[in-house]
N, C-alpha and C positions, 0 to 999 in steps of 0.2 A: 957471306958472313955467318958466324956461328949463331945457332938458335939461342934466343934470350927469353926466359920466362919470368914474369913479374906477377906477384899477387897484389891486386888493387883492392883495398878495403878502406873503411872509414866509419865514422859515427859509432864508435865503440862505447862512448858515454860511461867510461869507468867511474865508479863511485855513486851511480844512481841507485838510491834506495827506493825502488819503485814500490808503491803501496806501503811505504814505511817498513819494508821488510829487508832485514839484513841478508836473508837468503837470496832475495832478488839482486842485491848488490853483488853478491858472489857470482850470481848467474851471468852478469855482465862481464865480470872478469874471466869466467870460464869460457865464455863465447869467444873473446879475443884470444884467450890461451889456445883454443882449438885452431884458430887461424895460424898462430905461431907454430903449433905442432905440425900442421899441414905443410907450412913453408919449409920446415926442417926436414920432414919426411920426403918431400918432393925435391929438395935441394934447389929451390928457386934461386934466381940471380939477385933478386931484391924484393923487398916488401914496401909498397907505397901506401901511406896512410893519408887519406884526403880530408882530415880535419875532424874536430870534435872528439879528440882523444878522451878528454874528461867531460863529465856532465856539467861541471861547475868550474868557474875560473879560480875558485878557492878550494881545491880538493883537499881531502884529509891526508895526513901523513901516511896512513895505510894505503890510500889510493896511489900516492906518489911512489911508495916503495914497491907496490904490486906491479906498477907499470915498469919500474926499473928492473924488476926481476925478469919480466918477459923480454925486455930489450936486451938484457944481458945474455939471455939464451940465444937470441939471434946473432949477437956479436960473437959468441963463442963458437958458432958454426960458420962464421965468415959471411953471413947474409946481411947486407946493409939495409937499414931502415930509413926510408926517405919520407918526410912528412911536411905538412903545412899546418897553419893555425886555423882552427874553426871558430865559429862565433860563440860557442859555449865556453871554451876555455880561454878566449882572447883577453889579454890584459893590455893596459895602456902602453907599457914600455917593454921590459924584459918578459919573454914568454917562457912557459914551462919547457918548450922545445929547446930553448937556449940553455936551460939547465942540463938537460940530457945531452945536448950537443957538446957542452963543456966537458962532459964525462966520456965523450967518444962513443955514445950509444945511438945517437940519432944524427942524421944530416937534415937540416932545415932547408927545404927547397926555396928558391927565389928566382929573380930574373937572370941570375947567373946560372948557366947550365951545369948539371951534374952528369958526367959522362959514364955511361955503362956500355962499354964496347962501342958499337956503331949507333948507339942511341943517346940522345941528349934530352935531359928531363928538366923542365922548368916548373916553377910554382908561383901561385898568387894566393896569399892569405885571404881569409874571409873579409869582405868589404861590406860595410853597411849599405843598405838599399839607397839611402839618400846621397851616398858618395859615389855610386856607380857612374853617373854621368860625368864625374870629374876625374875618372881614372886616366892616368897618363901612360899611354902605350909606349911613349918614347923611352921608357926605362929598358926596353928590349933592344934599343938601337945598339948596334955593334956587338950583340951577343950571339950572333949566328956562328955555328961551328961547321966542321966538315962532316958531321954526323949524318948518317943516312936517314934516320928517323928522328923526329922531334915530338916529344910528349909534353903536354901541359896539364898540371894538376891544379884544380880549383875547388873551393868550398862555397858554392853558390847555387841558388835556384835559378835555372836558366831556361830560356826559350830555345828550341821550339816546343818544349814540354809545357803543358797548359798552365802550370803554376809558376812559370819563370818570371824573374825580375830583370835578368840581363840577357840580351840577345847574344847567344854564343856565336852566331855568324859574324856579328860585329867584332867580337874578340878575335876570331880566326882571321878575318880580313885585315884587322888593324895591326896585328903583330907582323913585323917586317921580315918574316921568313915562314916557311911552310910548317903547319902543325898537322901531324898525322893522326893524333888521337888526343882527346880531352878526357881526362880521368877525374870524375867529379865526386864531391861529397855534399851532404846537407839533406838531400832527399833520402828518406829511409826505405824507399821502394826501388827494387831493381828496374832500371830503364836502360835502353840502348837504342841508338839511331845513328844515321849518318847525315852529315851536313856538308854538302859539296865534296863528298868523298872522304871527309874526316870523321872518324869514330867519335861519338859523344856518349858517355855511359856513366850510370850510377851503379855501384855494387849493392846498395841497400845497407841497412844497419845490421850489426852483428847480433843484436838482441831486440826484442819487441819493446818499444818505448811507450806504446799505447795499444788499446784494444782495436784501433783502426788498422794496425799493421798485422793483418791475418796471414799474409803470405809467408812461406818459409824464409828464414834469414839466410843471407848468402854473401859471398864475395866473388870478385872476378879474377880469372887467370888470363893475363895478357901474354900472348905468345908472338914473338917477332922473328920472322924469317926473311930470307931473300924474296920470297913470294909475297910478303906483306905482313899485315897485322891481323891476328885472330883473337877474339875475346869470347871467353866462355864463362858460365856461371857455375859455382859449386855451392851446394847447400851446407849450412852449419847446423848441427843438431843442437837444439835449444829446448828449454822447458816448455811443455805443452800449455797452450791456452785453450780451454774448452768452453764453448758457448752452448748452453742448453736452452732451446726455445720451449716455452710453455704457453699454451693458449688457455687462459683462465676464464671461468664463467662464474657469475654471481651465485652464491649458495654456500651452505655449510661445509661442502667438501672441497672448496677452492684450495686450501692449504694442503690437503691430502693429495690433490692432483699434482701440485708442485713437487711434493716429496716423491711421489711415484715416478715422475719424469726424471728426477735426479738419480734415483736408484737404477735406472736403465743404463747408466754410464759409469765407467771407471774414472773416478775423480782424484785418486790418490796422488798427492804431491803435484797437483796441477793448479794453475790459476783458473778458477772457475767463475763464469758469469752466467747467472740464470736470467734469460731475457723474457720478460713478461709481456704478453700481448692479450687481446681479447676484450672482455667486458670491463669498462672503467669502474663499474659499481662493485666489482669484486674486491672485498677488503682482505688484505693480507698483512700478517705481522712479519716484516722484513727481518727482525732480529731472530725470529724462530727459524727462518729459512737459512740465515747465516750460521746459526748454531748447528743446524742439521748438516750443512756442507762441511763444517769443521769436524763434526763427529764421523763423517764418512772419509776423512783424510785429506780434504782440500788444503793446499798450501795457503791460497788466498781466496776467500769467499767474496763474491760480488753479486750485485743484483742490478740489472738494467730494466727499469720499468718503462717500456716503450710506449705505454698508454699515456704516461704523464711526463716523460722525459727525465725521469729520476735515475741517477747513477749513484749507488751507495759508496762507490770508491772514488767518485769525482775524477774520472780518468780522461783528461783532455788529450787530444792529439797534439803531438809535438811539432806539427807543421806551423811554426810560428816564426814570423820575421822579427828579429831582435833589432831594436833601434840602437843607434850609436850611443854608448854610455854618456859621452860628453853632451850630446844633444838633449838627452833625457834630463841630465843635471841642470843644464841651462834653462830648460822649460820649468823645472821645479823652482829654480831660483827666481824666475820671473813672477811666479805666483806668490812669492814672499813679500812683494812690494818693498824691496830694499831702497834706500836712498841712493842718490848718485854716488856718494862716497862709498857706500857699501858695495855697490855694483863694481865700482872701480877697483876696490881692494880684491874682490872676488876674481875679477879678470886677471889681476896681477899674480895672485897666488896660483892660478891654474896655468899661467903662461910658462911653458917649459923653457923659454928663451931667457928668462930672468933667473940668474943664479940666486940660490937661497941666501947666500951670504950678503947679497946686495938688496934683498927684499926690503929691509928697513929704510935704507936710503932712498930707494925708488919710491916707496910708499910716501915718504915725507915730501919728496919732490912733486909727485903727482897730486897729492892732496893739497899742497901749497898752491899749485897752479889752479886747482878747482876753487879754492877759497878766494883767490884773486878775482874770480869771475862772479862771485856772489855779491849782490847789493844788500848790505846789512842795514840800510835805511828802511827797507820794506819790513813792516811788522810780520812776524811769523807766529801763528797760534802756538801757545805753549801749553803742554799738558801738565797740570799741577796735581801732585798727589796730596791727599788729605789723610788725617789720622784714621778716619772711619770710611768704609766703602760708601761711595756716593750713590744715591738713588733719587728718583724723581720726588719721592715723598720724604726725603731727608729733612727738609725744613719743617714739614708737618710733624715729624717725629720729635724734633727738638722742641717745638712749641708745645707738643703734647706733654713732654717731660716737664716743661716749665709750668704748664697748667696743673700738673699733679702736685706742685708745691703749694702749700696752704697760704694763700694771700687773699686780701680783701678785694672786693670788686672795684674799689677806687684806686688800687695800686697799679702802677705801670712797671713794665719790665724792659730793661735795656736790650737792644738787639744783640745777639751773640757777637763777640769780637771775632774778627777775621784778620789774617795777616796779609799785607800788601794789597789791601782792597779786594780780597777774594770773597765772593759770595758763593756759598756752596751750591745753592739751588740753581744758579745761572752758570757757574763755572767760567766766569769772565774775569780777566785781569784788567784793572783800571790803573792807568799810569799816574793819576793824581787824585786827590780827595774830591776835587771839584766835579770830576766825572762820575764819582760813585754816588748813585742815588740813594744808597742805603746808609751812607755815612751819617752818624749822629741820629739816626731815626729811632723812634721808640715804638714799642708795640703794646697796645692796651689789651689786657686780659679781662674779658667779661665773665660774668657768672656762668654763662652757657658754654664757656670754653672757646669762643671765637675770638680772633685777634684782629685789631685794626690799627692803623698808624695814627699816632697822636696828632691832633690838629693845632696844638699850642706848644710853644717852646718853654712854657713855664716849668720850673723844676718841680717834679712831683714830690710828694711827701716822703717817699722812700723808693729807692731803686734796688733791684735785686739782680745780680749777675749770676752766671753759672757757678762760679766759685764763691758766691755770696760775699764778694769784696768789691769795693769801688776802685776803679783804676787810679793809680797814682798820678800826680801832676807830670812827673817825668815820662811815664808811659803815654799819657795823653799828648805830650809835646811830640814824642816820637811818632805817634799815629798821625798827627796833623802835618808832619813834615813830608813833602813828596819824596818818594824813594826813586833812585835812578833806575832806568830800564835795565833788566838783566837779560843778557843774551845767552842762550844755550847753543853752543857750537854744533852739538849733535843734531839739532833740528834743521840745520842747513845742509848736512852731509847725507 
């Protein structure tokens, strides 16, 4: 067979504005552009991208066009770009790779083989950790070809590497034909091993996504001959990250010691981190250190105080396992304490099997079935809004306002009127006047401002209401008439 050479790369994270720097965003583009340059210069037979093309599932228009420009360069030289979807740019339905595929720029790998001479190439998009045990290997049934070598491309953290979530040996053994090499993405560090004679390798990311990625950035060159498969690593030139260790001691010269350590290095256009260790009592002005770094030409100034675990750039490692977006949304919805009807509607809206044009009819049908199961004879607590915000001392405030009205000590004041038997301080709804202990009650106002219920039903010499008017006979009749129970359908759903 003719020799076949393939570039294996991934984790390009286009669009990542690391440290909020647009220069760093361009660095990520330039790193992937260097891989494309090498592919064209070497005249490789294909470029395989193992996922995380973009840093976000919602890249900017500039990022989309930049990627399109690189893909067009490959196409113009006849080099196919084969790719899978990573966890960073993964969307629920149509993927960005589908857009580029429709333009003839990318081939999205899947369970159906892509033939490159005597090599068949398969792909599995990124799968959430929780769904790995449910993966159906039967999708590869009947997909075997007469190719001499079979390659599988995945974007996963796998065993036997120490950080793995998915046992790659299980994958190799479960696919119903031989796999000769597994080309991986997701881990940003170059790794390579053999599992039962099958190559398993990560090329590493094309740019540094965090300060923990101190090794040079790289990609793989996979060479396939009659004698077998060879995999080699090639370094990508990227912007320097410089780490300056400084051991500080308590005293007036601590800041000067830091400056002297910085001056020993060429920091121009570099991402620079000053790593402080030593005496925790040494007090340093971080802002002065950052100003000094910028004055010396540092692109990004940063400080890592190893004594206290402080990082001024808050630069976490990107070794993060992302949950399935649907699972995260469901968990947040559970925290909202929605009613049964609310949860039912949410499930229906997210159900891709229900056509949007049928959503209204389906909702009416399902909610109708739910209502039929509800026993409306059982009382349901009803939240009642009042004109003023309710507080535990609301009754006392009302009585205080009444006390401020000039009245004699012998005068009595009618209890404030409430609608539907609502008493503000208890927030209880009474279905009839007989159940309301406050109905027709009177409050006596003493000289000291304390109020007690009247012990006699004799009509006082004068009564005062809030609006300083006596209720009419018609209003009194309406108050004495029991009102029918009002049901709020929303309280049952």
